[in-house]
C-alpha positions as CSV (number, residue, x, y, z in Angstrom):
1,M,7.3,6.6,-22.9
2,K,9.3,3.5,-22.0
3,D,7.4,0.2,-21.7
4,Y,8.4,-0.5,-18.1
5,I,7.0,2.9,-17.0
6,E,3.7,2.2,-18.7
7,E,3.5,-1.3,-17.1
8,R,4.3,0.2,-13.7
9,A,1.6,2.8,-14.1
10,V,-1.0,0.2,-14.9
11,A,0.2,-2.1,-12.1
12,L,0.0,0.8,-9.6
13,A,-3.4,1.7,-10.8
14,N,-4.7,-1.9,-10.4
15,Y,-3.1,-2.2,-7.0
16,I,-4.7,1.1,-5.8
17,I,-8.1,0.1,-7.1
18,E,-8.1,-3.5,-5.8
19,N,-6.8,-2.6,-2.4
20,N,-8.3,0.9,-2.0
21,A,-4.7,1.9,-1.3
22,T,-3.3,5.3,-0.6
23,V,-0.5,6.8,-2.7
24,R,1.9,6.2,0.3
25,K,0.9,2.5,0.6
26,A,1.3,1.9,-3.1
27,A,4.7,3.7,-3.1
28,S,5.8,1.4,-0.2
29,V,4.7,-1.8,-2.0
30,F,6.3,-0.9,-5.3
31,H,9.4,0.6,-3.8
32,V,9.1,4.0,-5.6
33,S,8.5,7.5,-4.3
34,K,5.1,9.0,-3.6
35,S,5.8,11.5,-6.4
36,T,6.4,8.7,-8.9
37,V,3.1,7.1,-7.9
38,H,1.3,10.3,-8.2
39,K,2.8,11.1,-11.6
40,D,2.2,7.6,-12.9
41,V,-1.5,7.5,-11.9
42,S,-2.4,11.1,-12.6
43,Q,-0.5,12.1,-15.7
44,R,0.9,9.0,-17.4
45,L,-2.1,6.7,-16.9
46,S,-4.5,9.1,-18.5
47,K,-2.5,8.8,-21.7
48,I,-2.4,5.0,-21.5
49,N,-5.9,4.1,-20.2
50,K,-8.4,6.9,-19.5
51,S,-11.0,4.7,-17.9
52,L,-8.5,3.1,-15.5
53,A,-7.2,6.6,-14.7
54,D,-10.7,7.7,-13.8
55,K,-11.2,4.7,-11.5
56,V,-7.9,5.5,-9.7
57,H,-8.8,9.1,-9.5
58,S,-12.1,8.3,-7.7
59,V,-10.3,6.0,-5.2
60,L,-7.7,8.7,-4.5
61,L,-10.4,11.3,-4.0
62,E,-12.2,9.0,-1.5
63,N,-8.9,8.5,0.3
64,K,-8.3,12.2,0.4
65,A,-11.8,12.8,1.9
66,E,-11.1,10.2,4.6
67,R,-7.6,11.1,5.5
68,H,-8.6,13.4,8.4
69,I,-10.4,10.5,9.9
70,R,-7.5,8.2,9.6
71,G,-5.2,10.8,11.0
72,G,-7.5,11.3,14.0
73,L,-7.6,7.6,14.6
74,A,-3.8,7.3,14.4
75,T,-3.5,10.1,17.0
76,K,-6.0,8.4,19.3
77,E,-4.1,5.1,19.1
78,K,-0.8,6.9,19.8
79,Y,-2.1,8.4,23.0
80,L,-3.8,5.3,24.1
81,L,-0.5,3.4,23.6
82,K,1.3,6.1,25.6
83,A,-1.2,5.8,28.4
84,A,-0.9,2.0,28.5
85,Q,2.9,2.3,28.6
86,K,2.7,4.8,31.4
87,R,0.5,2.5,33.5
88,Q,2.9,-0.4,32.9
89,D,5.9,1.8,34.0
90,E,4.0,2.9,37.2
91,A,3.1,-0.7,37.9
92,K,6.8,-1.7,37.7
93,H,7.9,1.2,40.0
94,Y,5.1,1.0,42.5
95,P,4.1,-2.6,42.8
96,E,1.0,-3.4,44.8
97,Q,1.8,-4.6,48.2
98,K,0.3,-8.0,48.9
99,Y,-0.6,-8.8,52.5
100,K,-0.6,-12.4,53.7
101,Y,-3.1,-13.3,56.3
102,R,-2.2,-16.0,58.8
């Protein structure tokens, strides 16, 4: 295995552990694909540093267990944002009439 691949695998592992990051977030930060991150931390890392691979594995399992919650929160935020935008649009199209008393 080439040195830079080993270094990347260790760097990815450290990032995931320190930040409790998902595979997607790590891929974004390191500018590699999710497949590369997954292969680096699940296959290559176990050959380089078994204890580090075990720590990463536990973080990824935790993230996997929580992903349905994050997905639900993202959906909730999406619809709350849509509702807020709808209220703004209605306010623009139907402004409240202000009456002046003399």
